[in-house]
C-alpha positions as CSV (number, residue, x, y, z in Angstrom):
1,X,-7.0,10.7,7.3
2,X,-3.3,11.0,6.9
3,X,-1.4,8.3,8.6
4,X,1.9,6.8,8.5
5,X,4.0,3.5,7.8
6,X,6.6,1.8,9.8
7,X,8.5,1.7,6.7
8,X,10.5,4.6,7.8
9,X,12.3,2.5,10.4
10,X,12.8,-0.7,8.4
11,X,16.6,-0.6,9.5
12,X,16.0,-1.0,13.0
13,X,13.6,-2.9,15.2
14,X,10.0,-2.2,15.8
15,X,10.3,-1.6,19.5
16,X,12.6,1.5,18.5
17,X,9.5,3.5,17.4
18,X,6.7,2.3,19.5
19,X,7.2,5.7,21.4
20,X,6.8,7.6,18.1
21,X,3.7,5.7,17.2
22,X,2.0,6.3,20.4
23,X,3.1,10.3,20.5
24,X,2.6,10.9,17.0
25,X,-0.3,13.1,15.5
26,X,-1.1,10.1,13.1
27,X,-4.1,8.1,14.5
28,X,-3.6,5.6,11.8
29,X,-0.5,3.6,11.1
30,X,0.5,0.8,8.7
31,X,2.6,-2.0,10.2
32,X,5.1,-3.8,7.9
33,X,5.0,-7.5,8.6
34,X,8.4,-7.8,7.3
35,X,12.1,-7.8,8.2
36,X,12.9,-6.0,11.6
37,X,9.1,-5.4,12.0
38,X,7.7,-8.9,11.8
39,X,4.8,-9.2,13.8
40,X,4.9,-11.2,17.0
41,X,2.6,-11.8,19.7
42,X,4.4,-9.5,22.0
43,X,4.5,-6.8,19.5
44,X,0.9,-7.2,18.6
45,X,0.1,-6.8,22.3
46,X,2.1,-3.8,22.6
47,X,0.6,-2.0,19.4
48,X,-2.7,-2.7,20.8
49,X,-2.2,-1.1,24.1
50,X,-1.1,2.1,22.1
51,X,-4.5,2.0,20.6
52,X,-4.1,3.6,17.3
53,X,-5.9,2.5,14.1
54,X,-3.9,-0.1,11.9
55,X,-3.6,-1.8,8.6
56,X,-0.8,-4.3,8.0
57,X,1.7,-4.6,5.0
58,X,2.1,-8.4,4.4
59,X,5.2,-10.0,3.7
60,X,6.6,-8.8,0.4
61,X,10.5,-9.3,0.3
62,X,11.7,-11.9,-1.9
63,X,8.1,-13.1,-2.2
64,X,6.4,-13.4,-5.5
65,X,2.5,-14.4,-5.7
66,X,3.0,-14.7,-9.6
67,X,5.7,-17.2,-9.3
68,X,4.9,-19.8,-12.0
69,X,6.0,-22.9,-10.1
70,X,3.1,-23.9,-7.8
71,X,5.1,-25.3,-5.0
72,X,7.0,-22.0,-4.5
73,X,4.0,-20.1,-5.2
74,X,2.0,-21.9,-2.6
75,X,4.7,-21.2,-0.1
76,X,4.6,-17.5,-0.6
77,X,0.8,-17.6,-0.2
78,X,1.0,-18.9,2.9
79,X,3.4,-16.3,4.1
80,X,0.7,-13.6,3.0
81,X,-2.0,-15.6,4.9
82,X,0.2,-15.8,8.0
83,X,0.5,-11.9,7.7
84,X,-3.3,-11.7,7.4
85,X,-3.9,-13.8,10.6
86,X,-1.5,-11.4,12.4
87,X,-3.6,-8.4,11.0
88,X,-6.7,-10.0,12.6
89,X,-4.9,-10.3,15.8
90,X,-3.9,-6.5,15.8
91,X,-7.7,-5.6,14.9
92,X,-6.5,-4.3,11.6
93,X,-9.1,-3.5,9.0
94,X,-7.1,-3.8,6.0
95,X,-4.0,-5.7,4.6
96,X,-1.7,-4.5,1.7
97,X,-0.5,-7.2,-0.4
98,X,1.9,-7.1,-3.4
99,X,0.5,-9.1,-6.5
100,X,4.0,-10.3,-7.9
101,X,6.2,-9.8,-10.7
102,X,7.3,-11.8,-13.7
103,X,10.2,-13.9,-12.8
104,X,12.8,-15.1,-15.1
105,X,10.3,-18.1,-15.9
106,X,7.3,-15.7,-15.8
107,X,8.6,-13.8,-18.8
108,X,8.1,-16.9,-20.9
109,X,4.7,-17.8,-19.3
110,X,3.1,-14.2,-18.6
111,X,-0.4,-15.5,-18.8
112,X,0.3,-18.4,-16.5
113,X,2.0,-15.8,-14.2
114,X,-0.8,-13.4,-14.2
115,X,-3.4,-16.2,-13.6
116,X,-1.5,-17.4,-10.6
117,X,-1.3,-13.8,-9.1
118,X,-5.2,-13.5,-9.5
119,X,-5.8,-16.9,-8.1
120,X,-3.4,-16.5,-5.2
121,X,-5.1,-13.1,-4.3
122,X,-8.5,-14.6,-4.5
123,X,-7.6,-17.5,-2.0
124,X,-6.0,-14.9,0.3
125,X,-9.0,-12.8,0.0
126,X,-11.2,-15.9,0.8
127,X,-9.5,-16.0,4.3
128,X,-9.7,-12.2,4.5
129,X,-13.5,-12.2,4.2
130,X,-13.8,-14.7,6.9
131,X,-11.5,-12.4,9.0
132,X,-13.5,-9.4,8.5
133,X,-10.4,-7.8,6.6
134,X,-10.3,-5.9,3.5
135,X,-7.6,-6.5,0.9
136,X,-5.8,-3.9,-0.9
137,X,-3.6,-5.0,-3.8
138,X,-0.7,-2.5,-4.3
139,X,0.2,-1.2,-7.8
140,X,3.9,-2.1,-8.8
141,X,6.6,0.0,-10.5
142,X,8.7,-2.7,-11.9
143,X,6.1,-5.1,-13.0
144,X,3.4,-5.6,-15.6
145,X,1.3,-6.7,-12.9
146,X,-0.7,-3.7,-11.8
147,X,1.5,-1.5,-13.6
148,X,-1.1,1.1,-14.8
149,X,-4.8,1.8,-14.2
150,X,-5.6,-0.4,-17.2
151,X,-3.9,-3.5,-15.6
152,X,-5.5,-2.4,-12.1
153,X,-9.0,-2.4,-13.5
154,X,-8.4,-5.8,-15.3
155,X,-7.1,-7.4,-12.2
156,X,-10.0,-6.3,-10.0
157,X,-12.4,-7.5,-12.6
158,X,-10.8,-11.0,-12.7
159,X,-10.3,-11.3,-8.9
160,X,-14.2,-10.0,-8.7
161,X,-14.5,-9.9,-4.9
162,X,-16.0,-6.5,-3.6
163,X,-13.8,-6.4,-0.5
164,X,-10.6,-6.7,-2.8
165,X,-9.3,-3.2,-4.0
166,X,-6.1,-1.2,-4.6
167,X,-3.5,0.2,-2.5
168,X,-2.6,3.2,-4.9
169,X,1.2,3.8,-4.3
170,X,2.0,7.4,-5.8
171,X,5.7,6.6,-6.1
172,X,5.2,3.4,-8.1
173,X,2.7,4.9,-10.4
174,X,4.8,8.0,-11.2
175,X,7.6,5.9,-12.3
176,X,5.6,4.2,-14.9
177,X,3.1,6.6,-15.7
178,X,4.4,10.0,-14.7
179,X,1.6,12.4,-13.6
180,X,-1.1,10.9,-15.9
181,X,-3.6,10.7,-13.0
182,X,-6.6,9.4,-14.8
183,X,-8.2,7.3,-11.8
184,X,-11.7,7.2,-13.1
185,X,-12.0,3.6,-13.7
186,X,-10.4,2.5,-10.3
187,X,-11.8,5.5,-8.1
188,X,-14.4,3.4,-6.4
189,X,-12.0,0.4,-5.6
190,X,-9.0,2.4,-4.1
191,X,-9.0,1.4,-0.6
192,X,-5.7,3.3,0.6
193,X,-3.0,5.6,-0.9
194,X,0.8,5.2,-0.2
195,X,2.0,8.6,-0.3
196,X,5.7,9.2,-1.4
197,X,7.7,11.1,-3.9
198,X,10.6,10.3,-6.2
199,X,12.5,11.7,-9.2
200,X,10.9,9.2,-11.6
201,X,13.3,6.5,-11.9
202,X,13.9,4.6,-8.5
203,X,11.2,4.3,-5.8
204,X,13.0,6.8,-3.5
205,X,10.5,7.0,-0.8
206,X,11.0,10.6,-0.4
207,X,8.5,12.9,1.5
208,X,5.7,14.5,-0.8
209,X,6.9,17.7,-2.2
210,X,10.6,16.7,-2.3
211,X,10.5,15.0,-5.6
212,X,9.0,15.4,-9.3
213,X,5.2,14.3,-8.7
214,X,2.7,17.0,-9.4
215,X,0.9,16.7,-6.2
216,X,-1.5,19.5,-7.0
217,X,-2.8,17.3,-10.0
218,X,-3.3,14.1,-7.8
219,X,-5.0,16.0,-5.1
220,X,-7.1,17.6,-7.7
221,X,-8.3,14.1,-9.2
222,X,-8.8,12.6,-5.5
223,X,-11.1,15.6,-4.8
224,X,-12.7,15.4,-8.1
225,X,-13.6,11.5,-7.9
226,X,-14.3,12.0,-3.9
227,X,-12.2,9.3,-3.0
228,X,-12.0,9.0,0.7
229,X,-9.4,6.3,1.4
230,X,-6.5,7.0,4.0
231,X,-3.5,8.7,2.8
232,X,-0.5,6.7,4.4
233,X,3.1,8.3,4.3
234,X,5.4,5.6,3.1
235,X,8.7,7.4,3.3
236,X,12.3,6.2,4.0
237,X,13.1,8.3,6.9
238,X,10.8,8.8,10.2
239,X,12.2,12.5,10.4
240,X,10.3,12.9,7.0
241,X,7.0,12.1,8.3
242,X,6.1,15.6,9.8
243,X,7.4,17.4,6.7
244,X,5.3,15.2,4.4
245,X,2.2,15.5,6.3
246,X,2.8,19.2,6.6
247,X,3.1,19.4,2.8
248,X,-0.1,17.8,2.2
249,X,-2.1,19.6,4.7
250,X,-1.0,22.9,3.3
251,X,-1.6,21.8,-0.3
252,X,-5.4,20.9,0.8
253,X,-5.7,24.1,2.6
254,X,-4.4,26.2,-0.4
255,X,-6.8,24.2,-2.6
256,X,-9.9,25.0,-0.4
257,X,-8.8,28.5,-0.2
258,X,-8.9,28.9,-3.8
259,X,-12.1,27.2,-4.2
260,X,-13.4,29.5,-1.5
261,X,-12.3,32.7,-3.3
262,X,-13.5,31.6,-6.7
C-alpha cells in the first residue's frame, strides 16, 4: 500500500489539508503530531470522520530519547507517550518514533546515550502494547543510533519486543549508506517505509525519482525479501505526492512486466 504523510504541509495548519486527506487516492495517512499538526481532540475527531487508515509520527522536533541526563530524557519520553495516547484515540495501528541522537554530552558518553534510547523505547513500547499499537523506530541520517542495518539489528535485539520494529526511511538510509540496500537482517522487522529521495547530502524530502536513489535496486530488494510494509510518501510538498506515487507505481508495473516477459 502506498500512503502519504502530512509532512508535506508542515508549514501550515493541519486543517488546510483535511480536504486533501479526504479526497486523495491515498487510503493511509501518517499524521505528524508536531508543530502546526499537533493532534488535538477536535483534530482527532475530524480525522476519524474522514475515515482513512492512520499511523502517527510521534513528537520529534528538539526531542532526544538518547539524552544522557535523566531529567530531560524522562520529559522527552513523556512527550512521545502523549503522542501514543493520541494515536490510540485516532485508532491508529502504528506509531513512528525517533530513537534520538548523540548530543554534546552524548558524544562523551555514547554507551549511556545508546542505553537510554533503548530503555526509553522499551518503556514507550510497554504502553504501546497495552494500547494495541505497534512501534516503528525510524533509522536516522545524522546519528550513529540506527544509522545502518547493523545498528538497526542491534537496537531491536536489545529492545527485544516483538511489536517493536523499524520505520525504514529511504532518504535517511541513502545519506549514510548510498544504495547498499541489503535488508536481509531486518526484513521481517520492517513495519513501514518512508519513501523520499535526495541528492545524498541533505534530507531533501524530494519525491521518489527526483533525487539520486536507485529505486529499482530498492524495489528489487523489497520484492526479493517479500516485505509487505506500507510505503508512506514523506515529501516536502503536497503537490509532489501524486508524482511520487505515480513513479513508484510505474516502477512496480515495469518490474512486473519484465518478470512476465522473462
